[in-house]
The first five atom37 places (N, CA, C, CB, O) and aatype in JSON, in Angstrom:
{
  "aatype": [12, 1, 14, 8, 7, 3, 1, 1, 1, 18, 16, 0, 7, 4, 1, 4, 3, 15, 4, 1, 19, 0, 2, 16, 6, 18, 18, 1, 5, 10, 1, 6, 1, 1, 0, 0, 7, 6, 12, 14, 3, 19, 3, 10, 3, 3, 0, 1, 16, 8, 10, 6, 10, 10, 8, 6, 1, 1, 15, 19, 0, 6, 10, 6, 5, 10, 10, 19, 15, 15, 10, 6, 1, 0, 1, 0, 7, 12, 10, 7, 1, 14, 7, 17, 0],
  "atom_mask": [
    [1, 1, 1, 1, 1],
    [1, 1, 1, 1, 1],
    [1, 1, 1, 1, 1],
    [1, 1, 1, 1, 1],
    [1, 1, 1, 0, 1],
    [1, 1, 1, 1, 1],
    [1, 1, 1, 1, 1],
    [1, 1, 1, 1, 1],
    [1, 1, 1, 1, 1],
    [1, 1, 1, 1, 1],
    [1, 1, 1, 1, 1],
    [1, 1, 1, 1, 1],
    [1, 1, 1, 0, 1],
    [1, 1, 1, 1, 1],
    [1, 1, 1, 1, 1],
    [1, 1, 1, 1, 1],
    [1, 1, 1, 1, 1],
    [1, 1, 1, 1, 1],
    [1, 1, 1, 1, 1],
    [1, 1, 1, 1, 1],
    [1, 1, 1, 1, 1],
    [1, 1, 1, 1, 1],
    [1, 1, 1, 1, 1],
    [1, 1, 1, 1, 1],
    [1, 1, 1, 1, 1],
    [1, 1, 1, 1, 1],
    [1, 1, 1, 1, 1],
    [1, 1, 1, 1, 1],
    [1, 1, 1, 1, 1],
    [1, 1, 1, 1, 1],
    [1, 1, 1, 1, 1],
    [1, 1, 1, 1, 1],
    [1, 1, 1, 1, 1],
    [1, 1, 1, 1, 1],
    [1, 1, 1, 1, 1],
    [1, 1, 1, 1, 1],
    [1, 1, 1, 0, 1],
    [1, 1, 1, 1, 1],
    [1, 1, 1, 1, 1],
    [1, 1, 1, 1, 1],
    [1, 1, 1, 1, 1],
    [1, 1, 1, 1, 1],
    [1, 1, 1, 1, 1],
    [1, 1, 1, 1, 1],
    [1, 1, 1, 1, 1],
    [1, 1, 1, 1, 1],
    [1, 1, 1, 1, 1],
    [1, 1, 1, 1, 1],
    [1, 1, 1, 1, 1],
    [1, 1, 1, 1, 1],
    [1, 1, 1, 1, 1],
    [1, 1, 1, 1, 1],
    [1, 1, 1, 1, 1],
    [1, 1, 1, 1, 1],
    [1, 1, 1, 1, 1],
    [1, 1, 1, 1, 1],
    [1, 1, 1, 1, 1],
    [1, 1, 1, 1, 1],
    [1, 1, 1, 1, 1],
    [1, 1, 1, 1, 1],
    [1, 1, 1, 1, 1],
    [1, 1, 1, 1, 1],
    [1, 1, 1, 1, 1],
    [1, 1, 1, 1, 1],
    [1, 1, 1, 1, 1],
    [1, 1, 1, 1, 1],
    [1, 1, 1, 1, 1],
    [1, 1, 1, 1, 1],
    [1, 1, 1, 1, 1],
    [1, 1, 1, 1, 1],
    [1, 1, 1, 1, 1],
    [1, 1, 1, 1, 1],
    [1, 1, 1, 1, 1],
    [1, 1, 1, 1, 1],
    [1, 1, 1, 1, 1],
    [1, 1, 1, 1, 1],
    [1, 1, 1, 0, 1],
    [1, 1, 1, 1, 1],
    [1, 1, 1, 1, 1],
    [1, 1, 1, 0, 1],
    [1, 1, 1, 1, 1],
    [1, 1, 1, 1, 1],
    [1, 1, 1, 0, 1],
    [1, 1, 1, 1, 1],
    [1, 1, 1, 1, 1]
  ],
  "atom_positions": [
    [[-103.54, 1.35, 6.37], [-102.31, 2.03, 5.99], [-101.18, 1.49, 6.86], [-102.46, 3.58, 6.13], [-101.32, 1.39, 8.08]],
    [[-100.11, 1.16, 6.25], [-98.93, 0.64, 6.95], [-98.2, 1.77, 7.67], [-97.98, -0.07, 5.97], [-98.35, 2.94, 7.32]],
    [[-97.39, 1.41, 8.68], [-96.61, 2.43, 9.38], [-95.46, 2.93, 8.48], [-96.05, 1.87, 10.71], [-95.07, 2.26, 7.52]],
    [[-94.95, 4.09, 8.8], [-93.78, 4.61, 8.08], [-92.61, 3.65, 8.27], [-93.4, 6.05, 8.57], [-92.46, 3.03, 9.32]],
    [[-91.79, 3.54, 7.23], [-90.67, 2.62, 7.3], [-91.01, 1.27, 6.71], [0.0, 0.0, 0.0], [-90.24, 0.32, 6.84]],
    [[-92.18, 1.16, 6.08], [-92.63, -0.08, 5.45], [-92.7, 0.16, 3.95], [-94.03, -0.53, 6.03], [-93.18, 1.2, 3.5]],
    [[-92.23, -0.79, 3.18], [-92.2, -0.63, 1.72], [-93.6, -0.42, 1.14], [-91.54, -1.85, 1.08], [-93.76, 0.32, 0.17]],
    [[-94.59, -1.06, 1.72], [-95.95, -0.89, 1.2], [-96.42, 0.56, 1.35], [-96.92, -1.83, 1.94], [-97.15, 1.08, 0.51]],
    [[-95.99, 1.19, 2.41], [-96.36, 2.6, 2.58], [-95.69, 3.44, 1.49], [-95.95, 3.11, 4.0], [-96.28, 4.38, 0.97]],
    [[-94.43, 3.07, 1.16], [-93.72, 3.77, 0.09], [-94.46, 3.57, -1.24], [-92.26, 3.25, -0.02], [-94.67, 4.54, -1.98]],
    [[-94.86, 2.34, -1.54], [-95.54, 2.08, -2.81], [-96.91, 2.74, -2.85], [-95.67, 0.59, -3.04], [-97.47, 2.95, -3.93]],
    [[-97.46, 3.06, -1.69], [-98.74, 3.76, -1.64], [-98.57, 5.26, -1.85], [-99.44, 3.5, -0.32], [-99.55, 6.0, -1.95]],
    [[-97.3, 5.72, -1.9], [-97.08, 7.13, -2.21], [-96.28, 7.92, -1.19], [0.0, 0.0, 0.0], [-95.9, 9.06, -1.47]],
    [[-96.01, 7.37, -0.03], [-95.26, 8.1, 0.98], [-93.79, 8.16, 0.57], [-95.41, 7.43, 2.38], [-93.22, 7.16, 0.14]],
    [[-93.19, 9.32, 0.68], [-91.79, 9.49, 0.31], [-90.96, 10.03, 1.48], [-91.68, 10.43, -0.88], [-89.95, 10.71, 1.27]],
    [[-91.38, 9.72, 2.7], [-90.6, 10.14, 3.86], [-89.3, 9.33, 3.88], [-91.41, 9.94, 5.2], [-89.2, 8.31, 3.19]],
    [[-88.33, 9.77, 4.65], [-87.02, 9.11, 4.69], [-87.14, 7.64, 5.09], [-86.09, 9.83, 5.65], [-86.48, 6.79, 4.5]],
    [[-87.95, 7.34, 6.09], [-88.09, 5.96, 6.56], [-88.63, 5.04, 5.47], [-89.0, 5.9, 7.78], [-88.15, 3.92, 5.3]],
    [[-89.63, 5.5, 4.75], [-90.23, 4.69, 3.7], [-89.29, 4.55, 2.51], [-91.57, 5.3, 3.25], [-89.24, 3.5, 1.87]],
    [[-88.54, 5.61, 2.21], [-87.56, 5.52, 1.12], [-86.46, 4.52, 1.46], [-86.95, 6.91, 0.84], [-86.03, 3.76, 0.6]],
    [[-86.01, 4.52, 2.72], [-84.99, 3.56, 3.15], [-85.53, 2.13, 3.03], [-84.54, 3.85, 4.6], [-84.82, 1.24, 2.58]],
    [[-86.78, 1.92, 3.45], [-87.38, 0.58, 3.36], [-87.45, 0.1, 1.91], [-88.79, 0.58, 3.98], [-87.17, -1.06, 1.63]],
    [[-87.81, 0.99, 1.0], [-87.89, 0.63, -0.4], [-86.5, 0.32, -0.97], [-88.55, 1.74, -1.21], [-86.33, -0.64, -1.72]],
    [[-85.53, 1.13, -0.62], [-84.15, 0.91, -1.08], [-83.63, -0.43, -0.57], [-83.23, 2.04, -0.62], [-82.99, -1.17, -1.31]],
    [[-83.9, -0.73, 0.69], [-83.46, -1.99, 1.28], [-84.12, -3.19, 0.58], [-83.77, -2.01, 2.79], [-83.47, -4.21, 0.35]],
    [[-85.38, -3.05, 0.26], [-86.09, -4.13, -0.45], [-85.38, -4.42, -1.78], [-87.58, -3.73, -0.7], [-85.12, -5.58, -2.11]],
    [[-85.08, -3.38, -2.54], [-84.44, -3.6, -3.84], [-83.0, -4.09, -3.69], [-84.46, -2.32, -4.65], [-82.52, -4.84, -4.54]],
    [[-82.31, -3.69, -2.64], [-80.96, -4.19, -2.4], [-81.01, -5.7, -2.16], [-80.3, -3.47, -1.19], [-80.23, -6.46, -2.74]],
    [[-81.93, -6.13, -1.31], [-82.08, -7.55, -1.02], [-82.52, -8.32, -2.27], [-83.09, -7.76, 0.11], [-82.08, -9.45, -2.49]],
    [[-83.38, -7.73, -3.06], [-83.85, -8.38, -4.28], [-82.68, -8.6, -5.25], [-84.95, -7.54, -4.95], [-82.56, -9.67, -5.84]],
    [[-81.83, -7.58, -5.41], [-80.66, -7.73, -6.29], [-79.73, -8.83, -5.79], [-79.89, -6.41, -6.38], [-79.2, -9.61, -6.58]],
    [[-79.53, -8.89, -4.49], [-78.67, -9.93, -3.91], [-79.24, -11.32, -4.17], [-78.49, -9.7, -2.39], [-78.5, -12.24, -4.53]],
    [[-80.53, -11.48, -3.97], [-81.16, -12.79, -4.19], [-81.11, -13.2, -5.65], [-82.61, -12.77, -3.7], [-80.87, -14.36, -5.98]],
    [[-81.34, -12.25, -6.53], [-81.26, -12.56, -7.96], [-79.84, -12.95, -8.35], [-81.72, -11.36, -8.8], [-79.64, -13.89, -9.12]],
    [[-78.84, -12.24, -7.81], [-77.44, -12.55, -8.11], [-77.08, -13.95, -7.61], [-76.51, -11.51, -7.48], [-76.24, -14.63, -8.2]],
    [[-77.73, -14.38, -6.52], [-77.48, -15.71, -5.97], [-78.31, -16.78, -6.69], [-77.8, -15.73, -4.47], [-78.22, -17.96, -6.35]],
    [[-79.1, -16.37, -7.68], [-79.89, -17.33, -8.44], [-81.21, -17.68, -7.79], [0.0, 0.0, 0.0], [-81.88, -18.62, -8.23]],
    [[-81.6, -16.95, -6.79], [-82.87, -17.22, -6.11], [-84.0, -16.46, -6.79], [-82.79, -16.83, -4.61], [-83.82, -15.33, -7.25]],
    [[-85.13, -17.08, -6.85], [-86.31, -16.39, -7.36], [-86.93, -15.62, -6.2], [-87.34, -17.41, -7.98], [-87.05, -16.15, -5.09]],
    [[-87.31, -14.39, -6.44], [-87.9, -13.61, -5.34], [-89.26, -14.16, -4.94], [-88.03, -12.15, -5.74], [-90.04, -14.6, -5.79]],
    [[-89.55, -14.12, -3.66], [-90.86, -14.51, -3.17], [-91.84, -13.38, -3.47], [-90.83, -14.81, -1.64], [-91.49, -12.21, -3.43]],
    [[-93.04, -13.75, -3.78], [-94.08, -12.77, -4.04], [-94.96, -12.71, -2.8], [-94.91, -13.12, -5.31], [-95.53, -13.72, -2.38]],
    [[-95.06, -11.53, -2.23], [-95.93, -11.33, -1.09], [-97.37, -11.28, -1.61], [-95.57, -10.01, -0.29], [-97.72, -10.39, -2.38]],
    [[-98.18, -12.24, -1.21], [-99.55, -12.32, -1.73], [-100.38, -11.11, -1.36], [-100.22, -13.57, -1.22], [-101.25, -10.69, -2.13]],
    [[-100.13, -10.53, -0.18], [-100.86, -9.32, 0.19], [-100.5, -8.17, -0.74], [-100.57, -8.93, 1.64], [-101.37, -7.41, -1.16]],
    [[-99.21, -8.04, -1.07], [-98.77, -7.0, -2.01], [-99.41, -7.22, -3.38], [-97.24, -6.99, -2.14], [-99.89, -6.27, -4.0]],
    [[-99.42, -8.46, -3.85], [-99.99, -8.77, -5.16], [-101.49, -8.46, -5.17], [-99.75, -10.24, -5.52], [-101.99, -7.87, -6.12]],
    [[-102.18, -8.85, -4.13], [-103.62, -8.6, -4.05], [-103.91, -7.09, -4.02], [-104.22, -9.27, -2.8], [-104.8, -6.62, -4.72]],
    [[-103.16, -6.36, -3.22], [-103.33, -4.91, -3.14], [-103.08, -4.26, -4.49], [-102.39, -4.31, -2.08], [-103.81, -3.37, -4.92]],
    [[-102.03, -4.72, -5.17], [-101.69, -4.17, -6.48], [-102.8, -4.44, -7.49], [-100.36, -4.74, -6.98], [-103.17, -3.55, -8.25]],
    [[-103.33, -5.65, -7.5], [-104.41, -5.97, -8.42], [-105.67, -5.16, -8.13], [-104.73, -7.46, -8.35], [-106.35, -4.72, -9.06]],
    [[-105.96, -4.95, -6.85], [-107.12, -4.13, -6.49], [-106.93, -2.7, -6.96], [-107.36, -4.17, -4.98], [-107.87, -2.07, -7.46]],
    [[-105.73, -2.17, -6.8], [-105.43, -0.81, -7.24], [-105.59, -0.7, -8.76], [-104.01, -0.4, -6.81], [-106.17, 0.27, -9.25]],
    [[-105.06, -1.67, -9.5], [-105.2, -1.65, -10.95], [-106.67, -1.71, -11.36], [-104.43, -2.81, -11.58], [-107.09, -1.02, -12.29]],
    [[-107.45, -2.52, -10.66], [-108.88, -2.62, -10.96], [-109.57, -1.28, -10.72], [-109.54, -3.73, -10.11], [-110.39, -0.85, -11.53]],
    [[-109.25, -0.63, -9.59], [-109.86, 0.66, -9.28], [-109.49, 1.7, -10.33], [-109.43, 1.14, -7.89], [-110.34, 2.46, -10.79]],
    [[-108.23, 1.72, -10.72], [-107.78, 2.69, -11.73], [-108.48, 2.45, -13.06], [-106.26, 2.63, -11.91], [-108.87, 3.39, -13.75]],
    [[-108.64, 1.16, -13.42], [-109.31, 0.85, -14.67], [-110.75, 1.34, -14.62], [-109.26, -0.66, -14.96], [-111.25, 1.91, -15.59]],
    [[-111.42, 1.11, -13.51], [-112.8, 1.54, -13.38], [-112.92, 3.05, -13.46], [-113.39, 1.04, -12.06], [-113.82, 3.57, -14.11]],
    [[-112.0, 3.75, -12.81], [-112.01, 5.21, -12.85], [-111.75, 5.69, -14.27], [-110.97, 5.79, -11.87], [-112.4, 6.62, -14.75]],
    [[-110.78, 5.06, -14.95], [-110.47, 5.46, -16.32], [-111.66, 5.23, -17.24], [-109.25, 4.68, -16.84], [-111.95, 6.07, -18.1]],
    [[-112.36, 4.11, -17.07], [-113.53, 3.83, -17.9], [-114.63, 4.85, -17.64], [-114.05, 2.42, -17.63], [-115.27, 5.33, -18.59]],
    [[-114.86, 5.18, -16.38], [-115.87, 6.18, -16.04], [-115.49, 7.53, -16.63], [-116.05, 6.28, -14.51], [-116.34, 8.23, -17.19]],
    [[-114.23, 7.9, -16.49], [-113.77, 9.17, -17.02], [-113.97, 9.23, -18.54], [-112.28, 9.39, -16.67], [-114.43, 10.24, -19.07]],
    [[-113.64, 8.15, -19.23], [-113.82, 8.12, -20.69], [-115.29, 8.26, -21.06], [-113.26, 6.82, -21.27], [-115.63, 8.96, -22.02]],
    [[-116.16, 7.61, -20.3], [-117.59, 7.72, -20.56], [-118.05, 9.16, -20.37], [-118.38, 6.77, -19.62], [-118.8, 9.68, -21.2]],
    [[-117.61, 9.8, -19.3], [-118.0, 11.18, -19.05], [-117.47, 12.11, -20.12], [-117.51, 11.63, -17.69], [-118.19, 12.99, -20.6]],
    [[-116.21, 11.92, -20.51], [-115.6, 12.79, -21.53], [-116.33, 12.62, -22.86], [-114.1, 12.46, -21.7], [-116.65, 13.61, -23.51]],
    [[-116.59, 11.38, -23.26], [-117.27, 11.16, -24.54], [-118.69, 11.73, -24.5], [-117.31, 9.66, -24.89], [-119.17, 12.27, -25.5]],
    [[-119.37, 11.62, -23.36], [-120.72, 12.19, -23.23], [-120.68, 13.7, -23.33], [-121.37, 11.76, -21.91], [-121.54, 14.31, -23.98]],
    [[-119.71, 14.31, -22.69], [-119.57, 15.77, -22.78], [-119.26, 16.21, -24.2], [-118.47, 16.27, -21.83], [-119.79, 17.22, -24.67]],
    [[-118.41, 15.47, -24.89], [-118.08, 15.81, -26.27], [-119.32, 15.73, -27.16], [-116.98, 14.87, -26.81], [-119.53, 16.6, -28.0]],
    [[-120.13, 14.7, -26.97], [-121.35, 14.57, -27.76], [-122.34, 15.67, -27.41], [-122.0, 13.19, -27.54], [-123.01, 16.2, -28.3]],
    [[-122.43, 16.03, -26.13], [-123.34, 17.11, -25.73], [-122.92, 18.42, -26.37], [-123.37, 17.25, -24.2], [-123.77, 19.18, -26.84]],
    [[-121.62, 18.7, -26.38], [-121.13, 19.93, -27.0], [-121.43, 19.96, -28.49], [-119.62, 20.09, -26.76], [-121.72, 21.01, -29.06]],
    [[-121.36, 18.79, -29.12], [-121.61, 18.71, -30.56], [-123.1, 18.66, -30.89], [-120.92, 17.47, -31.14], [-123.48, 18.63, -32.05]],
    [[-123.95, 18.66, -29.84], [-125.37, 18.63, -30.05], [-125.9, 17.27, -30.46], [0.0, 0.0, 0.0], [-126.96, 17.17, -31.07]],
    [[-125.17, 16.22, -30.11], [-125.55, 14.88, -30.55], [-126.31, 14.09, -29.5], [-124.35, 14.12, -30.95], [-126.86, 13.04, -29.83]],
    [[-126.36, 14.54, -28.27], [-127.11, 13.8, -27.27], [-128.6, 13.91, -27.57], [-126.8, 14.32, -25.84], [-129.09, 14.97, -27.96]],
    [[-129.3, 12.83, -27.38], [-130.73, 12.82, -27.63], [-131.09, 12.41, -29.05], [0.0, 0.0, 0.0], [-132.26, 12.16, -29.34]],
    [[-130.11, 12.34, -29.93], [-130.37, 11.87, -31.29], [-130.43, 10.35, -31.3], [-129.29, 12.39, -32.28], [-129.78, 9.7, -30.49]],
    [[-131.21, 9.79, -32.21], [-131.26, 8.32, -32.29], [-129.86, 7.75, -32.53], [-132.22, 7.86, -33.43], [-129.1, 8.24, -33.35]],
    [[-129.56, 6.71, -31.78], [-128.27, 6.05, -31.91], [-127.17, 6.66, -31.05], [0.0, 0.0, 0.0], [-126.06, 6.14, -31.0]],
    [[-127.47, 7.75, -30.38], [-126.48, 8.39, -29.5], [-126.99, 8.33, -28.07], [-126.2, 9.88, -29.93], [-128.03, 8.9, -27.75]],
    [[-126.25, 7.66, -27.25], [-126.69, 7.54, -25.84], [-126.05, 8.62, -25.01], [-126.33, 6.15, -25.27], [-126.28, 8.69, -23.8]]
  ]
}
């Protein structure tokens, strides 16, 4: 976990004043660089963290869907029937 006042901490969910200021400053600098015609640099650690988070969320969503569909079939009395797992 990053210290307060770091944009990564803000993107992880912290909304303290220091983290909000860091996030605002990041976007201010990004707007300035874009206005100057510069392409923003991509922080590879940020990209990797973001991809890992998306992967975790996808896995959780898939598990949740499996559980929900299994519960729905159980309520309908369909579990244990041929062709229903």
